[in-house]
N, C-alpha and C positions, 0 to 999 in steps of 0.2 A: 688663662687664655687658651682654650682648646681650638686648634686648627682654625685660624682666622678665616673669615669668608674670603673666597678668592685665592687662598693659598693652596698651591699644588706642589708637593715635594718634587724637586728636580735634582739634577746632578751638578748644579752650580755650587760645588763644594770645594773647600780649601783644606788640604791635608796639613797637619802638623805632626811631629813625632820626634823620636830620638833613637830609633832602631831597637827599642825595647817595647814601647807602647806607641800608639798612633791615635789620631782623632781626626774627624771631619767636621768642619765648621761650615754652616750654611751662610747665605748672603746677608742674613740679619745678625750674624755674629754668634748664633747659637751652636753649641757643641752638640751635634745630633748623632754622632757615631763614635764609639771608642770602646775597645775591649781590654780587659785586664785578666791576668797579669801580663799578657802578651797578645799579639794580633789575633790568635785563634781562640782566645779566652771568652769569658762571659761578657756580652756587650752591656756594660753599665750605662753607657749612653746608647740607647736603642731607638730614639725617636724617628730616625730615618725609616725604620721598618715598623713603626707603631700604628700605621694607618692614621685614623683621626685623633688618636689619643697622644697628642704631641707634648703634653705636659709631663708625661712619664718618660724617663730615660733621656733627660735633656738638661743642659746647663746654659741658661741665657740671661741676659741683662735687658730688662724691659725699660726703655727710656720713656717717661711720660710725654705724650704728645709727639712721639716719633713720626717723622715724615719721610726720612730717607736714610740710606746707609751706603757706605762705600768701603772697599777693601783693597789692600795691597800687601804683598810680602815686603819685609825689609830686604833690600837688595842682596841677592845671592845667599839667602837663608830661607828656612821654612818658618821663620818667626812672622806671625801674621798680625797686621794692624787693621782693625775694623773701626770705622767712624760712624757713629749714630748721631743724627741731627733731629731736633724737635721743632715744632711749629713756631716756638717763640725764639728760635735761634740758639737755644742751649745745645751743647754737644758734648759727647764723651768719646774717648778713644779707648778701645780695648786691645791690649797687646797679649797675644797668645803664643805660648811656646812650651815645648817639653825639654827640660834641661839636658844638655849633652856637652861635656867638656872633660878634659883630663884633670884628675884630682888624685893625689896620693899615688901617682905612678900608674893609674889605670883610668879607663873611661867611666865617668860618672853618668849614668843614664837610668835614673830611677823610674819606677812605675808612678809617674806623676804628671799632672797637667797644671800649668801655671798661667794665671790671668791677672793682668794689671789694668784697672779701670782708672782713666785719667780725665779730669774735667778740662775741656779746652775752650769752652765758650759758655757764657751765661751762667745760669744756676740750675744745672741738670739734676733731675731726680730719677733714680733707677730702682727697680725691684729685682732682686736676685731670685731666679727660679732654678733651683738645683735639686733634681729628683732622680738620682741613680736608680736603676733597676737591678734585679738579680734573677738568676735562673732563666735567662733568655726571655726577659720581659714578663715573667709570671707575677711579679709583685715588686713594689718599691722597697728599696733598702731600708732597714730599720735604722733609727738614729738615736744617739745619745749626744750630750754636749757638755762642754766646759766653758770657762770664761772666754776663751779666744779660739775655740775650735768646735767643730761638729764631727761626730764619728758616724760613718755610714757603714752598716754591716751588710755587705753584699755577698751573701753565701760564704764561700770559702775565703773570699777576699774582702777585707775590711779596709776602708779608706778614711783618711782624716783630712778635713778641710781646716787649715790654719789661716787665719785672716785678721786684718786690723779693722775690718768692718764690724759693725755691731751684730753679734751673733743672733740676738733676738729678732732683729729685722729680717734676717734670712729665714729663720725658723717660722716666723709668723707671716712671711710673704708681704712685708710692708715696704713701701717705697721710702727712700731716704735721699736727702740731698748729698751729692758727691762734691765735697769742698776741697779735697786733696787726693793725691794718688792713693788708691785703695788696692790692696794686694791679696791675692787668693792663691794658696798652694794646696792642691788636692793630691795627696800622696800616701805613702805607707802609714799605717796606723801606729804612729809613734810620735812622741813630742818633737816639735820643730825646734831644732837647735839654732840659737843665734837670734839676732835682730831680724825680724821678718822682712821689714822694708829694705834694709841694707843687703841682706842675703839674697832676696829674690832679685833685686836690681843687679847684683853682682852675677847671679846665675844667668840672667838674660844677656848681659854683656859678654860673658865667657862663651855662652852658646852661640851668640852672633859671631864672635871672633872665630870659633871653631869652624862654622859652616863657610864663612867667607874665606878662610885659609884653605879649606878643602876645595872649594870652587876655584880658587886661584891656581891650583895644581892641575886643572883640567886642560887638555889640549882640544880646543873648540874650533869650529870652522869660523871663517870671517863673517859669513852671513848667518842670520837667525840665531845669534848668540844667546839672547835672552830665552828663546824657546828651548834651546838645547840645555842650557844651564838649569832651567826649571825642571825639565824632564830628568836630568841626571840626579838632581837633589832628591826628586821624588822616587826614583828607582832605588837610591840608597836607603830611603825611608822604608822601602819594602823588604829590606834585609833584616832578619832577626840576628843581630850581631853575636849574641851569646853562642850560637851554633854555626852561623854562616848561611843558614837557609834563606832563600828568597821566595817570598810569596807571590802568587800571580796577581793578587789585588788585595786591597785592605778591607773589602766588604764581602758579604754573602748575599745571595738571593736577589740582586737587582736583575730583573728579567731581561733576556736578550731582545724581547719585543713584548708589547702589551698583551697581557692575559694569555700567555703561551705556556706557562709553567716551565719554561726553559730557565729555571732559577737554580743556580748552583753556588756552592760555598767555595770561594776562591782563596781562602785564607791559609793555603797550604803551599808546599813547595813542589811544583811540577818540574821534573828534570828537564823537560823540553823548554818551558818558559824561562827557566833560570839560565839555560844555555844561551838563549838569545839576549837575555839581560846582561850577562857578564861579557858577551861578545861586544855589545854596544858600548858598555862602559870601558872595556879595554881600549876601544878606539879613541876614547877620550883620555886614556891614561889613568883611570881610577882603579889601580891595582889592588887597593885595600879590599874592595868588594870581592874581587877574584880570589884573593888569598884566603879570605874567610870561607868563601863558597867551596874552594878546593878541599879545605879541611872537612867540611860537611860531606862532600862527595866521598872522601876517603872512608869516612865512617859508614856511609851507605854501602859502599863496595865491600867493606869488611863484614858488615852484617849479612850481606847476600851470600857470602862464602862461595862465590863462583856460580850462584844460581840465578834465578829469575829476578830482574830488577823491576820494581813497580814503577808506574808512571808518576806517582806522587807520594809524598810522605809529609808528616807533620813537621813543623819547624824544629821539633826536638828529635826528629828521625823516627818517630813512631810509625809503624807500618799499617796498623788497623785504624781506619777512619770511618767507622760505621755511620751511615747516613740516616739521620732522623729529621723530623720536622719540629719546629718550635711553635707549639699550639697557641701560645699567648701573644705572638707577634703576627699582625695582620699582613705585613709585607709592604714593600714599596708601592705607594698609592693603593694600598689594600689588595695588591696583586700577589697573594701568596702562591705556594707555600714558602715559608722561610726555612731553609735547610741548614742543618748543622752536621758537618762531616760530608764526605763525598765518596760515593760507591765506586767511582772510577779507579780507586786504589786496587780493586779486584780485577781490573781489566788487564788484558795482555796488549802491550804496545811496544813493538820492537824497535821503534825509532829511538828509545831511551838509551840504547847502547852507544849509538853514535854521539848522543848528546852528553854522555859521560866522558867519552874519550876526547872529543874535540876541545873542550875547555881545559882538560887536564894536560893535554899535549903541550900547551904553552909553557908549563913548568919545566919542560926539558930544554927549552930554547931561550927563555927570557932570563937574562942575568940580573935584572932589577929585583926579582922576587927575593924576599927574605928567606924563603925555603924553596930551593930548587929541587926538582924531582931526582930520585935515586933509582938505582937498578931494581930494588924491591918494589918501587912504585910501578915500574914497567911490567914487572912480573904480575902484579895485582891487576894491572890494566889489561894484560893479555887474557886474563880470565873473562873480562868483559868482552873482549874481542872474540873469544871462543863462542860466547853466547850469541854475539852478532852473526857469526858464521852459521851457527846451528839454526838460527831463527830467521835468516834473511828471506827465505822463501816459504815461510809459514804464515797462516792467516792471523790477523790481529784486529783490534778495534780501530786502528789508525789514529793519526794525531788529533782528529776531531772527536774521538771517543764515542763512536757509535755503541749504543748499549744493547742492540738486539741483532747485530749481524757482524760477521767477520769475513775479511778477504785478505789476500796478500796485497797490502797497500804499497804503491810504488814509492811514496815518500819514506816509508819505513825501510824498504829494501835499500834505498839510496843512503839512508842514515847508517845502515849496517855496512854498506860499501865504504862509507866515509870512515867508520871505525877501523876497518881493516887497512884502508889506505893510509890513515894517519899513524897507525901502529908501525907500518912499514917505514914511514918517515922517521919515527922515533928510533927504531932499531938501527937505521943508518946513522942517526945522530950519535948514538952511544956505541957504535962500532960492532954491532951484532949482525954481521952480514947474513948469516944463515936465517936469522929471524926476519930480516928484511925481505929475503926471498920468499919465505914462508907466508908472510902477511900480504905481500904483493900478489902472489899467486891466488890467494883467496879473494883479494879485492878484484882481480881481473875476472875471476870466475863469477862473482856476483854481478859485475858489470855486464858480462855476456848474458847472464840470465835476465837482467832487466831489459837489455836491448831486445832480447827475443820475445819476452812475454808481456812487457808493458807497452810496447809500441803497437799502435793500431793503424792499419793502413786506411787511407781515406777513400771515400766513394765519390764518384762523379768528379766535379771540379774542385772538391775540397781536399786539401792535403791531409796527410796522416798526422797523428799526435800521440803522445804518451797518454795512457789512461791513468785514472786515479788508482786503479788496482790491476793486477794481472788478469783477473776474471772479467772485468767490466771495461767499457769504453767511455764512461762518463768522465767529466773533467773536474779537476780540483786545483784551486789556486796555489796549493803548496808545490805544484810542479814548477812554478816560477823560481823556486829555490835551487833548482838543479845547477844554475850558474854560480850562485853564492857558495854552494858546497863543492864547487870545482868538478862536478861530475861532467858537465858540458861547458864549452866556451860559448860566449854570446853569439858568435857567428855560425855556430853549428846549425845546419839546415833543419835537423829534427827539433832543435829548441825553438828556432824561429817559427816553424810550422805549429808547434805546440802553443807558443805564445799567441799566435794569431787566432787559434781555436779558442783559447781561454778568454781572450779579449772579446771575441764574438759571442761566446755563450755565457760568460760570467760577469762581464762588465755591465753596470747599470749607471749610465751617465758618467759621473765623476767618481764612482765607487765600485767596489768589487765584492762579490759574494765569495764565500768559501767554496761552495758548490751549489748547483741549482737542483740537483736530484733530491727527492723527498728522503727524510731521515726518520728517526724514531718518533719525531713530533710533527711530521708533515714537512712541507716546503719551507725553507728559510725565508723570513720576512724582512730581515735587515742585512745591511752590508757589514762585513767583518773588517774592522779598521786596519789591522795589520796586513790584510790581503790587499787593501788599497795601496798601502805603502810598498808592498811587493810589486804591484803594478807600476808604481812610480819608478822603482828601481829598474824594472824591465824596460820601461820606456827610455830611461837614461842609457841603458846598455845598447838599446836599439838605435841610439843616436837621435832620439826625439826629445832633446833636452828642453826645448821651449814648452812642449806639451807637459813634460814631467814637472817643470817648475810651476806651471799654471795649476796642475792638479795638487801639487804640494801646498801651494798657497791656499787653495780651496780647502784642503784638509785642516790647515792651521786656522782657517776662519771658523771651523766647527769646534775648536777647543773651548773649554770653559774659560771664565774670566781668570781663573787661576792658571791657565795655560796648559791644561791637561785634557786627556781623553779617556773615555771608558772603552769597553770592548767592542760595542756595536753602534751602528748609526742607521737611522731610518733614511734611506736614500731618496725618499720623496719629500719628507718634511725637514730633514737635517737634524732631528732630535737624537740626542745620545741615549743609548740603552746599554745594559750590561754592567757588570761589576766595575768599580771605580776606586782609584785610578788603575787602569789595566797596564801591566808592565809591557806586554806585547805592543800595545799602541804607542807607548812612549819610546820604545826601542825604534819603532818605525820613524818617528820624528828625528831622532838622533842620526840614524843611518842615512836617511834621505837628505838631511841637511849637509852631512859630510860629503855625500856624492855630488850634490848640486851646487854647493857653495863656490863662489869665486875663491881663488887662491890668496893666501895672505901676501904672497909676493907682489900682488897687484897694487898693494897700498904702501909698499916699502920703498 
């Protein structure tokens, strides 16, 4: 069944995962995206980017006579249930999950996908279509088989499907009647140990229990609880637990807008994005993510040896992420190119120094952490601070990663200020008065430079505003973060004037652009979702809570059925664009819900 008539790929996708591997299932229950042996690996499930060739890189169950499908997560888990119904009333239920639970004193999170097909009405007949690809869609995986398994040789990674379904039916693509629960375990190329049925069911129950207990420990707002929980679980799925790295999204090359070639690989750890992710999860009390990420940061800082910090690294800490294109993948809706790697690793972005210091500082103050920070950690962090001081007034590519121009970006300078300011706080905490004075003087000097060079006086009846850079007077939504970073108070006249200018120039109805000026690819065509959430936060700080709540509910109305958001949104049609699920956007949901929710005390 090649790309059925009327089928247009979209971002109505449901993530599953276990913090080692992840997958995206579409609204028909087909697994259309998934990489092994980790998130930045070869997409063995590549149908999302295969253009019209949707039978390659896919795992789906075709129900004969199917007329409808519905989906939902098992409450407070990423375990997904898809119900397929046929025209004669027959129906099956597909339960998808990636195992994750404690076993033998450590977390069991194998490179595996598990699917259980359960008949729930009538006499359903299904055909299993399982066609992993290799080498970024270049060819189908070769197969061999045994009595109860099929082996898929996908380049360097071989996978084995263990099942109690008839292997011959799967190999020959024949439909068969599902008369009892049928189990599929696609995992490492090794014999499946134990009774498949009992073991898989036990895995699902243990995985469900793990996630529900993890969710139980979250400190959530009274309102929008389901939305916050779903975003929190998905943010955790974006962490590669082995190292602690947090990826910006689970996909590559979903364009920011149609036919723009703004297609990027987001399966890497941006220091900036990760800062916002751990900040949001900290507000919910999910310290396990922070602790893992701090270990990742310590390794990054050690590797830099006091030198330049890159804006992004691989989940294993690799620094070189050469950008190439996958010639055999047509792209999302055939809108290539499909990129592998990201040349932004070569860019200079000075905001990263603040984004390393800010999450690390918590370890000096938070007594809940298993590993609190030590004096040597402060000394290592001071090296990062020295780079922030050295670079605060030097040109960079900015947080939006311009590829062809550099300026002294105001957001980057403020992040350098924040690095020095927070180091002063830490020095006071650990009793190093001389270092507190040292870092405070540097923070004050950076502040003075920002106030002098970033402020642009207004003309006529328009008030002044901070510019996106020292050299230019165009506006950038990241300036709304000046309050969040404690550079300014919400009642500061300069902030209020800047907010008014941003709202006037960058707001498009209920949505917000990053900037309106042309960049390397022309003028932006879509709103940037996290910027809309920054607008909502600013409205709240300005005392415009009713408007903020209305805009927040509008943004929630644009989420997928799975309750998630991508990076961008067409502010005229409401269609989602950009990589999915985007950590930035999920952070916005969590932060705004916390700000706008009624207090728990109101129901006690």
